[in-house]
C-alpha positions in Angstrom: 56.4 136.8 118.8 56.1 135.7 122.4 58.4 132.7 122.8 56.4 131.6 125.9 53.3 131.0 123.7 52.3 127.4 123.6 50.7 126.1 120.5 47.2 124.8 120.9 47.0 121.1 120.7 46.3 119.1 117.6 42.7 118.0 117.2 42.2 114.3 116.9 41.5 114.5 113.2 44.9 116.0 112.4 43.7 119.6 112.5 46.2 122.1 113.9 45.1 125.2 115.8 47.0 128.4 116.5 45.9 131.6 118.2 47.5 134.6 116.4 47.4 138.2 117.8 46.8 141.0 115.3 49.6 143.5 115.9 49.6 145.8 112.9 48.1 149.2 113.3 45.3 148.7 110.7 44.4 145.2 111.6 43.1 142.8 109.0 42.1 145.4 106.4 41.7 144.7 102.7 45.4 144.7 101.7 46.5 142.6 104.7 43.6 140.2 104.2 44.6 139.8 100.5 48.2 138.9 101.6 46.8 136.4 104.2 44.7 134.7 101.5 47.6 134.6 99.1 49.7 133.0 101.8 47.0 130.3 102.5 46.7 129.5 98.8 50.4 128.5 98.6 49.9 125.5 100.8 48.1 122.1 100.5 45.9 122.7 103.6 42.3 123.6 104.4 42.3 126.7 106.6 39.6 128.4 108.6 39.8 131.6 110.6 37.7 132.4 113.7 37.0 135.4 115.9 34.3 136.2 118.4 32.3 133.0 117.6 32.4 133.5 113.8 34.3 131.1 111.5 35.2 131.7 107.8 37.3 130.1 105.1 40.9 131.0 105.0 40.7 131.8 101.3 37.7 134.1 101.6 38.8 137.8 101.5 35.3 139.0 102.2 34.7 136.4 105.0 37.9 137.4 106.8 37.1 141.1 106.5 33.7 140.4 108.2 35.6 139.2 111.3 36.6 142.8 112.0 40.0 141.7 113.4 41.6 145.0 114.5 44.8 145.7 116.3 44.9 143.9 119.6 42.4 141.2 118.6 43.3 137.5 118.3 42.2 135.2 115.5 42.1 131.5 115.8 43.5 129.8 112.7 42.9 126.1 112.1 44.6 124.1 109.3 44.2 120.5 108.1 46.1 118.8 105.4 49.7 117.7 104.5 51.0 121.3 104.9 49.0 122.3 107.9 52.0 123.1 110.1 53.7 125.0 107.3 50.8 127.2 106.5 50.3 128.1 110.2 54.1 128.9 110.5 53.9 131.1 107.3 50.8 132.9 108.6 52.3 133.5 112.0 55.4 135.0 110.3 53.3 137.2 108.0 51.3 138.6 110.9 54.5 139.0 113.0 56.0 141.0 110.1 52.8 143.2 110.2 52.0 142.1 106.6 55.1 143.9 105.3 53.5 147.3 106.0 55.3 150.4 107.1 54.1 151.4 110.5 
């Protein structure tokens, strides 16, 4: 990931926000989205995902698929809860690893 990237500030209610670029060739397709949701479900945090003015729950495979996040797009992930920072770190690592897909 780009080390110069600055995390977005914490929102007053404790919500953390991070912009994550989609870098894998197929974008957030069904298999990648399932891995994203499985990652979110491991943490005690409420997560939402936004793109192009649309926001969906971070545990909704269908919702995330409707965002149409292809390669080169950026999603905005918000997390709130006791493991908000941890879930954002895990999602960033998952995306940076291209969802474990061979490219």
